[in-house]
C-alpha positions in Angstrom: 101.6 124.6 77.5 102.5 126.0 81.0 104.1 129.4 80.7 107.9 129.3 81.0 110.1 132.3 81.8 113.2 130.6 80.2 112.9 131.6 76.5 115.7 129.3 75.4 114.0 126.3 77.1 110.7 127.2 75.5 112.4 127.3 72.1 114.1 124.0 72.7 110.8 122.4 73.7 109.2 123.6 70.5 112.0 122.2 68.4 111.8 118.8 70.2 108.0 118.8 69.8 108.3 119.5 66.0 111.0 116.8 65.6 108.8 114.2 67.3 105.7 115.1 65.3 107.6 114.8 62.1 108.7 111.3 63.1 105.3 109.9 64.0 105.2 110.6 67.7 102.4 112.4 69.4 103.5 114.9 72.1 100.9 115.4 74.8 100.2 117.7 77.6 103.1 119.6 79.1 103.6 120.9 82.6 106.3 122.8 84.5 108.7 120.9 86.8 111.7 122.1 88.8 114.3 123.6 86.4 112.3 122.5 83.3 109.2 120.8 82.0 107.8 117.4 81.1 105.3 116.2 78.6 103.8 112.9 77.5 105.0 111.2 74.3 103.1 108.4 72.6 103.3 106.2 69.5 101.4 103.0 68.6 99.8 102.7 72.0 103.1 103.1 73.9 103.3 106.2 76.2 105.7 107.7 78.6 107.1 111.0 80.0 109.9 113.1 78.4 111.6 115.7 80.6 113.6 118.7 79.5 115.5 120.6 82.1 118.4 123.0 82.7 121.0 121.6 85.0 123.1 123.5 87.5 125.7 124.2 84.9 123.1 125.9 82.7 123.1 123.1 80.0 119.7 122.0 78.6 119.3 118.3 78.8 116.7 115.7 77.9 115.8 112.9 80.3 114.0 110.0 78.6 114.2 107.7 81.7 110.4 108.0 82.4 109.5 106.7 79.0 110.0 103.2 80.5 109.6 101.4 77.2 113.1 100.5 75.8 112.0 100.9 72.2 110.6 104.4 72.8 113.8 105.4 74.6 116.0 104.1 71.8 114.0 105.6 68.9 113.5 109.0 70.5 117.3 109.3 71.3 118.1 108.4 67.7 115.6 110.9 66.3 116.7 113.8 68.6 120.4 113.1 68.0 119.8 113.4 64.3 117.0 116.0 64.2 116.8 119.8 64.5 116.7 119.6 68.3 120.2 118.4 68.3 121.5 121.9 67.6 121.3 122.3 71.4 123.0 119.8 73.8 121.0 116.5 74.1 123.0 114.4 76.6 122.7 112.3 79.7 123.6 113.8 83.0 127.3 113.6 83.6 128.7 110.5 85.4 129.7 111.3 89.0 133.4 111.0 89.6 134.5 108.3 92.0 137.3 110.5 93.4 137.0 112.3 96.6 135.8 115.9 96.3 135.4 118.9 98.5 131.7 118.4 98.5 130.7 116.7 101.8 127.5 115.3 100.2 129.5 113.6 97.4 132.6 112.2 99.1 133.2 109.5 96.5 132.5 105.8 95.9 131.8 103.2 97.0 129.4 104.4 99.7 126.5 103.2 101.8 123.6 105.6 102.2 120.9 105.1 104.8 117.6 106.8 105.5 114.3 106.1 107.3 110.6 106.6 106.7 107.7 106.7 109.1 109.5 108.6 111.9 107.0 111.4 111.8 103.9 109.3 111.0 101.6 108.3 113.9 100.3 105.3 112.0 102.4 102.5 110.5 105.9 101.2 110.9 109.3 102.8 111.1 111.4 101.7 108.2 115.2 102.1 107.6 116.9 101.3 104.3 120.6 101.1 103.3 121.9 101.1 99.8 125.4 100.4 98.5 126.4 102.6 95.5 129.5 102.5 93.3 130.3 105.0 90.5 128.5 103.1 87.8 125.3 102.6 89.8 125.3 106.2 90.9 125.2 107.3 87.3 122.5 104.8 86.5 120.3 105.9 89.4 120.7 109.6 88.5 119.6 108.7 84.9 116.4 107.1 86.0 115.6 110.2 88.2 116.4 109.0 91.7 116.2 111.9 94.2 115.0 112.7 97.7 111.7 110.8 98.3 110.1 113.9 99.7 110.1 115.4 96.2 108.5 112.3 94.6 104.8 111.4 94.3 103.8 108.1 95.8 103.5 106.6 92.3 107.0 107.8 91.5 108.3 106.3 94.7 106.8 102.9 93.9 108.2 102.9 90.4 111.7 104.1 91.4 111.9 101.6 94.2 111.5 98.8 91.7 114.2 100.3 89.5 116.5 100.7 92.5 116.0 97.1 93.6 116.8 95.9 90.0 119.9 98.1 89.6 121.1 97.4 93.2 120.1 93.8 93.5 121.9 92.2 96.4 123.3 95.6 97.5 120.5 97.0 99.7 118.9 96.1 103.0 115.6 97.2 104.7 114.9 97.0 108.4 111.3 97.4 109.6 109.8 98.1 113.0 106.2 97.1 113.0 104.0 99.3 115.3 104.0 96.6 118.0 107.8 96.2 117.8 108.3 99.9 117.8 106.1 100.4 120.9 107.8 97.6 122.8 111.3 98.9 122.0 110.4 102.5 122.7 109.1 101.6 126.2 112.2 99.5 126.8 114.5 102.4 125.8 112.5 104.9 127.8 112.9 102.7 130.9 116.7 102.8 130.3 116.7 106.6 130.1 117.1 106.5 126.3 115.1 108.1 123.5 113.9 107.8 119.9 117.4 108.7 118.6 118.7 105.5 120.1 116.1 103.5 118.2 116.9 105.3 115.0 120.6 104.6 115.6 119.8 100.9 116.1 117.8 100.8 112.9 120.5 102.5 110.8 123.2 100.3 112.3 121.2 97.1 111.7 120.6 98.1 108.0 124.3 98.8 107.6 125.3 95.6 109.3 123.0 93.5 107.1 124.4 95.2 104.0 128.0 94.7 105.1 127.2 91.0 105.1 126.8 91.3 101.3 129.3 94.0 100.2 132.6 95.4 101.3 132.5 99.1 102.1 134.2 101.4 104.5 132.2 104.6 104.2 128.5 105.4 105.1 126.4 108.6 105.0 123.1 109.3 106.6 120.8 112.1 107.6 121.7 113.9 110.9 119.2 112.9 113.7 121.5 112.7 116.7 125.1 111.9 117.8 126.7 109.8 115.1 128.5 107.9 117.9 125.2 106.2 118.6 125.4 104.4 115.2 129.1 103.7 115.4 128.7 102.3 118.9 126.0 99.9 117.7 128.2 98.7 114.8 131.2 98.2 117.0 129.3 95.8 119.2 128.8 93.7 116.1 132.5 93.9 115.1 131.8 96.3 112.2 133.9 99.4 111.6 133.5 102.0 108.9 133.7 105.8 108.5 130.3 107.3 109.2 129.2 110.9 108.5 125.8 112.4 109.4 124.7 115.5 107.5 121.5 117.6 107.4 119.6 116.9 104.2 121.8 114.0 103.4 119.3 113.0 100.7 121.4 115.2 98.4 123.7 112.2 98.1 122.4 109.7 95.5 122.9 106.7 97.9 120.9 108.3 100.7 118.3 109.4 98.1 118.0 105.8 96.9 117.7 104.6 100.5 115.0 107.2 101.2 112.9 105.9 98.3 113.2 102.2 99.3 112.3 103.1 102.9 109.3 105.1 101.8 108.1 102.5 99.4 108.1 99.8 102.1 106.3 102.2 104.5 103.6 102.9 101.9 103.3 99.2 101.2 102.8 98.4 104.9 100.3 101.2 105.3 98.2 99.9 102.4 98.3 96.4 103.8 97.3 97.7 107.3 94.4 99.7 105.8 93.1 96.7 103.9 93.4 94.5 107.0 91.6 96.9 109.3 89.0 98.0 106.7 89.8 101.8 107.0 92.2 104.3 105.6 95.1 105.4 107.8 96.3 108.9 106.9 100.0 109.7 106.9 101.7 112.2 109.1 100.4 113.5 112.4 97.8 116.0 111.3 94.2 116.8 112.4 93.0 114.2 109.9 95.1 111.6 111.9 93.3 112.6 115.1 89.9 111.9 113.4 91.2 108.5 112.2 92.4 107.6 115.7 88.9 108.3 117.1 87.3 106.2 114.3 89.7 103.3 114.9 89.2 103.3 118.7 85.4 103.4 118.3 85.6 100.4 116.0 88.4 98.3 117.5 89.0 99.6 121.0 91.9 101.5 122.5 94.2 98.5 123.1 94.4 97.7 119.4 96.1 101.0 118.7 99.3 99.2 119.9 99.3 97.3 116.6 98.7 100.2 114.2 100.2 103.3 115.8 103.3 104.8 117.5 101.8 105.3 121.0 104.3 107.8 122.4 102.9 110.5 120.0 100.9 113.2 121.7 98.0 112.1 119.5 97.4 109.1 121.8 97.0 111.3 124.8 94.8 113.7 123.0 92.3 110.9 122.2 92.6 108.6 125.2 93.9 110.9 127.9 96.3 109.9 130.6 94.4 106.7 131.3 95.5 104.8 128.3 
């Protein structure tokens, strides 16, 4: 087991492990995670992840959401509720109150959260997602482990995105700018003296607008990327009005976190499809590895085809093609 500094958490883990072993489960490898640990649990060919963590209130909790199999979740909950591990709290994370609070990141429900993915990636699309959350769905999303996509692996993002789509069916919207659409719109905006923030505002407003065609909501929250009047202005042109707040690191809010996962999942899906179509891997971000991939793509397909796979205004384009592109 990975060394833990929290002696109470270690003791709790050992009791959980003993309880599971005594009831026919096989606890597997364990590793440290933020605020706790996780380990595999298996029985009769079924396997999943069990997480033990200490929340901000200091209470030790068990999160069975990554077990996936409903029978495993039910049986393990019953065993731990009745076994020796139950001498310490074994509960679900508390439901979030729908009332307004002093926390700007949790202003109450219902709420629409929006976020984007691909903004800092040279290759691939720009994707904006919006998710409508009420008090019940907020609690459900927290239970399955929804959080800022930047803290998730790609595998977790794909799995969580499917869960979000199921739990929020009919209450989310995704807007995608393919590389060619992105490049065309960027050039148009630049000719009008506008910048990328205007494009982002259009994307967020479009996602909110689409969602407001499905749900009734008067409050939205998104990450701060520019003047919030940009988004409000776009919405007003469509006859849509709502209270909008932009905050740095808005992914702390569960609605924005869910939107970040949906946006990233779509981005990853499109990157994989583009890689398969072009017969080469397109790295994410805008690193040195991306520069190598650009040179490889140009050598194979020519400079003009970059229009269909990349965001051309990045400095990377000039670094490879120079001013004569």
